[in-house]
N, C-alpha and C positions, 0 to 999 in steps of 0.2 A: 779857072775853068776846071771841071772834072772830066777826066778821060777814063773810059772803061775799055780795056783791051781784052777781047774775047779770043779764045783759042782752045783747041783740044789739048789733051795731055801731050807733053813733049813737042808742042808746035812752035816753040820759040818765044813764049810770053816773057820769061825771065831774061832771055837774051835781048829782047826788045827793051825791057826795063833798063838793063845795063846801058844800052845806047842812049836812052832818054836821060838817065842819070848823068852820064858823061857830058852830054850836050848841055844840060841845065847847069852843071858845075862850070863848064867852059864859059857860060854866059854870066857867071858870078853868083848864081843862086845857091843858097844853102839847101841841101837835100837831106831829108830824114825819112824815117819809116822802116819798113822791113822788106827784105828780099828773100825769097825761098829758092835756094840754090840746090840743084840736083847733086847727089853724091853717088859715085860709081865705084864698083869693085869688080875687077876683071872685066871691064867694059860693059857691065850690067848695072842698071840703076837699082840702088838698094834703098833709096830714101831721099830726104831733103834736109838741109841745114837751114836755119833761120839766121839772117844777118841783120844786125842793127846798123842802119846806114850812117848814123851819126858817129858811132864808136868803132865800127868794123868788128865788134865782138860777134861771135856766132855760137850757136848751140844746136845740137841735133834736134830737128823738128819732128821727123817721123822716120821710121824704118819699116821695111817689109815685115809682115807678121812672122815669116819664117826665120828671120834673123834678129828680131827685136829682143834685147836682153833686159828689158825692164817693163813693168806694167805701165799702162797708159790708156788713152782713149782709142778704142778700136774703130776703124773704118773698114771699108770693103777689103782693101789690100794692105793697109798700114796700121801701125800702132803709133799714135801721136804722143810724144814726150810731154807729159803734163807740165813740167817746169818750163817748157817753151812758150806756154800761153802767157804767164805773167811777164816773161822776158819780152815777148812781142808787144804786149799791151803797154809796157813801160816805154819801149822804143817808139811806138806810135804817139803816145802822149807827149813824149819829149820832143817830137817833131812838129808840134802844133805851131811853133813860131817859124818854121821853115818856109822858104819860097815854094818848095815842091815837096809834097808828102807822097811817098810810094807805099802801096800795100799790095804785095805780091805773095800770096793771092787770097782772095776771099773764097771760102769753100763752104761745104755743107755745115760745118760747125757754126760759122757766122750767120748763115741763112736760117739757121734754127735758133738764133738768139744767143749762141755761145761764142767761144773763141774770142776774137777781137771785135765782136759786134758793137759793143758800147764805144770803143775807140773809133770804129768806122763811122758811127753816127756823129761823134765829135768832129772828126775830120770833115765830113760832108757839110756840117753846119758851121765850120770854122771860117769860111770865106777864103781859105787857102786853096791853091791849086793842088789837085790830087790826081795821081796816076794809079789806077787800080786794075789788077788782072783778075780774070774770072774764066772758068770753063764755060764754053758755049751753052752747055746743057743747063746752066744756072741762070742764064740771062733773064728770062721772063720773071722768075721768082725774085731776083735781085731788083729789077725795075719795079715790080709790085711792092716790094718792101720799102722802096724809097721813091714814091710817086712824085714827091715835091721837089726832087733834085733833077736838074738837067745835066745830061751827060753827052759828051762827044764820044761816039762809039766807033772803035776800030776793031777789025776782025783779021785774024791771021788765017 
């Protein structure tokens, strides 16, 4: 079954993922995919790191424009580290044999055919259970992009 967790920015999507991951592992499931963990400096969010759930390796995913120290893909508020894209793609592809695949989170890049879009399609067609996070504002476009896929939808 595919589960889509919807929430606003900083609503607890990643925290919910961590609970789902811990529960799945406690039940003996192999869990893979990616987690996007907030990074703070002086109690202020400055970006996110991407974590490969199979290896626990991480890489900076994005940083606020004002502090980003390398070029990358620009969004409204952040610069995405271009090397994080192949890192995440590999982590998701390597998770295709897992009992649960987590993708935290699908964003504008993916909904426009970039980022982890191809891997997302592979996961949704794999027959494996997937837990995917998404901002509420992207829900309709996401569902239109994957009309053939049934999702259990949870909202925070």
